[in-house]
Phi, psi and omega in degrees: 000142177298172177310129184301325179298319179297318178296320180290326176300314181288331172298318179291327177296312180293318178298322180292331175292317178296322178295317179297324174303319179295321180298315180298315180300315181295314187282343179267349190283165179256320188281148177293333183294326177268316186290319184261316186272347179058045179271075180203167178210150179227144179209162180235133178241147179280182187293343175277354184084017178262142183298123179261316182197156178216158174275165181276071183255239189258116184305322184289335174284310194293318181293339180271341187302320178302323176294321179301308182298320178303312182292317186298315184290343174284336186263316190225158173251156180247105173268167177306130179090001178267142169226130179257139176242143181200145169220011185294113179301332184270009174231047178088002180277198183234289170216170192297322180298338181277101181260129184254132172245139183228132175224149179253149171257130188246160171271183184295342181263003179088009178276139180290132174254317180216157169247130177252134188222134169225154179225128181227138178276110180277139189294345175196133174232034180083203180093190188290323187238148176301136182093346176057029179229043185265177176283110189237164177235001173203158186298324184296337178285345187270351177137194182282128176266122182246108169287170178308118188220144176283115171279321171237137174230121181057035177085357182256138180291136174280084188294325178299311177302309184301318180297315179298316182296311184295332181289346185255000183250164188274338181225078188298323179298319179294320180295314181295322176298317179291324175296319178296323177295323176295321178295316178301321179300315177296319179299318177296318178300316178300319180297315182291324176292323179296321177298320180294317181294320181295324183285318188250344179090148186293316184299314181296315182301313185284334173295313182289332175296317177300319180289328178296319180291323177296322179294319176298320177294316181300315180296318181291322177296320177297323178297312181293325181296335179280353176274150178290137174297148177151180178241124185236128184250141174204144178229130171236174187224145165280152183305306185184177179268001182088350176259321173223182188261013180286129177291154183242124188277138170238108184243144181225143170240112186256113182248114184253126181216108181065239182252022177222163186218141171251124181248108186248112179257014194291344180268008175290163184296163179290158174300155188236182183275349186243174198281019175278357176298147182235141175275162186299325181300322180289323175300318177296317177307310183296319177298313181293326176302315182298318180286334172290331175294320178295322179295318178105172184281155173088358182260154182298139170243111181206190185298332177297327181297334182280340190299322182280358188245119177256126184244126181245129174233172179245120178302131183090001175270174182292342179260002177206064189284160183253143177298137011254050179299141174291139187223010188307320183269348179299319179297325190255327184254309181294326176303322179293324180287329174302316180298313178302321182291315180295317176297326176298319178292318180293330177298334176287331180272324186230069189295340182261010184234335189267136181280163173291169182295139173275187182320316173081011178209144172275354176051062186284132175225131175234134181229139179215158179170212180233157178213168175050047175082016174128356180284138185283150174221153174222130179240130177227142179203149166252144184243137185287176178209207181268140173278142176298145176295148181257164183301341183228012186197148176288159179283156178281156184252149174056053187222148172285137183230156172061243194288349173252146177222031182274174172255175174275166169274117179306142181307318182296318178292323180295311184289334177287327189265335189228156179280060180226152176231130178268111184275334182209138176211102189207164173293144180268089186300135179087004183272342179285140179291139181280156178172189175304319171238134191270143172294149178294156181278147171281192184237157169240127179226122185242123180253134170253133181273120178273345172219162177293155182200169177256137182241138168233129176243133171229098189219147179240181183057041170259343178243319180250128187276154172300131187282146170269167179228156176056035178095352177289151181278159179295154171285164181283140180290156177282168182207144178231135182228142168248122182252120178234108186067235180257016181250135178247136178233124177284133184252150174291160181285344181229108189197148166248134181206169177255144173245142176266162177303130179096346178295154175239136175248123184248121178248123176245112186270155184293155171269167175279158177287153177277164181228126175083156179293135179283130179290135177245140182280130179266126180246000000 
């Protein structure tokens, strides 16, 4: 291997290109979900279709992208001037609002050198409810399903596809604007990679890329080697499926042996009728995220990092569901519980290193209706909560944790774009679990409706609280309320409903679990 410093320098070069792709996507986009919340991810794959580098964007997007490219390349080829669009969750995707664009960079002979990929969460892709993130019972209710399709072929726009797609969504101008932003992002990535190839040469670049992937594998194997050998079991639960109050099990058997690990989820519950189902690609994303946390920041994340980790799922289970199962919430809610379950197992192996459970929900809210005399709008957001306390430090408050890495929609941007008023946005004091180190506090966000609208909530940790560790107490469960006049109604965590003008929606997000026994003063 070349000098490790040289390999790390090139990892930063490739990662910086992916970061720049993200900057272009954000600044060119139309929707607040991409422009303000940064709900997108960018990555670069080599000519073999193996992950070369990624930006520090959304974990649940990035870990699934290798599966997406694998499926797409089995179906279609990418010639110069081609761009492929896809959102099929069962072909390496996550859920329907996450639209992936793929373009290849070619040499002068038409041979593929790199694949550039971005994935962005669109604020609406049609379906039964505004925002395409409603409580659903089949995939068709969640929006437009896009199999691998040419958005551009030989440099020409596929106008038939685009016309059909835009006819099925609620805000076609915004969707078209966001797709153009994704295209611009790919173009910038191709330009920067071309500059890199011109400066260093194709042979040198691909030699160092192979070494970079080997280095990623070496680092991950070293991380696993520092874990104690053994088999560690843990089970956590989703609150319910939204139809009844029965908890849904997420179970893992973690077998560590030397420098490799088997992560077996096959004993998790069966797939269900509602959108908490997860596709295998998302289960892979959550698993890789946890092991990347163990590795730490600043290290290469590429295809080599995946090699020492074997992930086993059961087809037809909630973590490897079969088409046409609804999956809108699997990407955002079940992925969080996978993380909690894996950290619970690792806490048995590393009791002095693993934090307590964080908020455990992305607290999804989608609102839609009309404004300005009848033009449609869709607003989607995930709301932060409390971070779990760590073995040597309290958890952070009011923050997105684990599988989400988005920002909030600023109050000013929200009120400018939608007929909503934010009456309160504050930390939820007392929601973090007590302990030697305290769990982070959740948030309270109160919306007043200036016009009637449709609401969809997909939220977890409303029945089962985020767990504490090492004697620390659980974090406080979340709560949702609809206030109409002087009457308050407690809402289920998974629900579609209508709001009248003047109604207030109150979202209280969970706090993180505490860590360690709390010291008591003896008098």
